[in-house]
Residue, then its C-alpha position, 0 to 999 in steps of 0.5 A: x505478535x508484529x515480529x512473527x508476521x514476517x515472512x521468514x517467520x511460520x504462518x498458519x495458513x488457515x487463519x488470518x491474523x485477528x487485526x482487532x485483537x491486535x489493533x482494537x477499534x481501528x481495525x475497523x478501518x484497515x489499510x495497507x502500504x506496500x514498500x513502505x521504504x523509509x517509513x515517511x508515508x507510515x509515520x505520518x498516516x499513524x500520527x494524522x489518522x489515529x482512528x485508522x490503522x495501517x499495516x506497512x509491508x517492506x521487503x528490506x528488513x532494516x527498513x521494516x525494522x527501522x520503522x517497526x522501532x520508530x513507531x514503537x518509540x513514538x507510542x504509534x499503536x495503529x502501525x504494524x511494520x512487516x518484513x516480507x513480500x506483499x505478493x506472497x504476504x497480502x492474501x495470508x494476512x488480509x481477508x477478501x474485502x477487508x481492506x479500506x485502502x491500499x497505498x502503492x507509492x513509487x514501486x520499482x519501474x523494473x526498467x529492463x524489459x526482461x524485468x517487466x515481469x518483476x513489477x509489482x503492477x502485473x495482471x495477478x497482482x492488481x487482481x489481488x489488490x481489488x479483491x483485497x479492497x472492501x466495496x468502495x475501497x481506495x488504490x492510492x498508486x503514485x509513481x514519477x515513471x510516465x510510462x510505468x503509470x500509463x501502462x499501470x492505468x491500463x491494467x488496473x482499469x481492466x480487472x475491474x478497478x473504477x478510476x475517480x478520474x474517469x477512464x485512463x486520467x490521472x488524479x489531481x493531488x487532493x487535499x489532505x493528501x500525506x507526501x511519502x519521503x521520496x514525494x516531498x523531495x519531488x514536489x519541492x524540486x517541481x517534478x511531477x507525480x503520476x497519481x491514480x486514485x481507483x476504486x473497487x466498485x460498489x461501495 
């Protein structure tokens, strides 16, 4: 079931996956991580929040396969690992307004100007993220690149997100936040991390 959701396998485009059948009651609190990398955040989430479910989408097949295997070995039935491009998969996997939270941690900044169009937080993706969230749902965005963070907050607010910290402001690290594998290194070294905690209005 999980492997069949990868983006190189056929998907039935006229229906969404039955997350309730796959995940049980935990599907009522369904969250998405875009770019799970080595899976540190996803595994910790699944362990610490057994009442919720996380779908982790990762473009690198090796990382997605390793995360799926580690989740299975640990008996984490509330974690689904999928290989593919979230730009293509997210609107095929989730109904509008169905996600409690979306996590985007340290996306590739694509430094060269000619590559900026490849950045995850562009106008089209920003609007998609907003629409996939339930009213009141959270977008948890983190980056170590200040210029990227400033551009992201401007774009995300422009499409309709409400900023918990106030317009144009970055969030403090909340109590109980789960750090990703990469973020643990930054925190240990004292390097800054720019956080955005944005909500879809209406909750």
